[in-house]
N, C-alpha and C positions, 0 to 999 in steps of 0.2 A: 500558484502551483498547488494542485491537489493530487495526492498519491493515495491509492486504495489497494489494500491487500485483499485478494479474492477469498482467502480463508479466514479473514478477520470476522470474529463473531461479535465484537463490540461495536464496530462501525461497519455495517454490511453493505455490500454492493446492492442487494435487493431492497434494503430499506433506506439507505442514506445517500448513495452516490448521486441519484437523480436530484436530490435536494442541494447537494454541493454544486452540481452543474447549474441548477436554476438560480441559486443564490450568488454564484460567482461566474456569470456567463462568459467573462473574458479570460478566465483562468485556464491554464494548461492543465489537463486532467489525464492521468495515467493510471491504469489498473494492472496489477500484477497477480494473476490468478493463483499462483502457487504460494503466495506469501500470506503470512498472518499479520496481526496488528503491529508487530514490531519489524515487519518486512523480513522475517526469517522464512526462507523457502522450506517447503515440506509437502507432504501428501496427506490427504484425509482431513477431517475436521481438526482445527486447533483447539486447545484447551488451556486453562490457566497453568496446568502442570508443564505444558510444553515451553512456557516462558522461562522455566527454571533451568532448562538445558542450555549450556553454553553454545552459542551459534554466532554466525556472522550475518550482517545485513546482506541481502541479495545484491550481488555485484552489479546486476542490471540496474537496480534502483540507484546505487551509488553513481554509476556512469550517467544515467539519465539526469540525476540531480546536478552533477558537475557540468554536463552539457548545457542544461537550462541556465545555470548560474553564469556560465561563460557568455551566454547570449544576452544577459541582462545589462 
């Protein structure tokens, strides 16, 4: 399972997601366009300072992970 935040500036959709797909061709891959590296939802570019703000992991990520685990 590979999860990718669309606003992640450390591991980016543009630079890294294709490599994950190529290296793990049988993996389930999900992308969450509004999420940063920690899967916190937001708008605009994420920054290191945004990680300091208390937030919750995107509920969709939690649900997708739980569903995937239940199927394993």
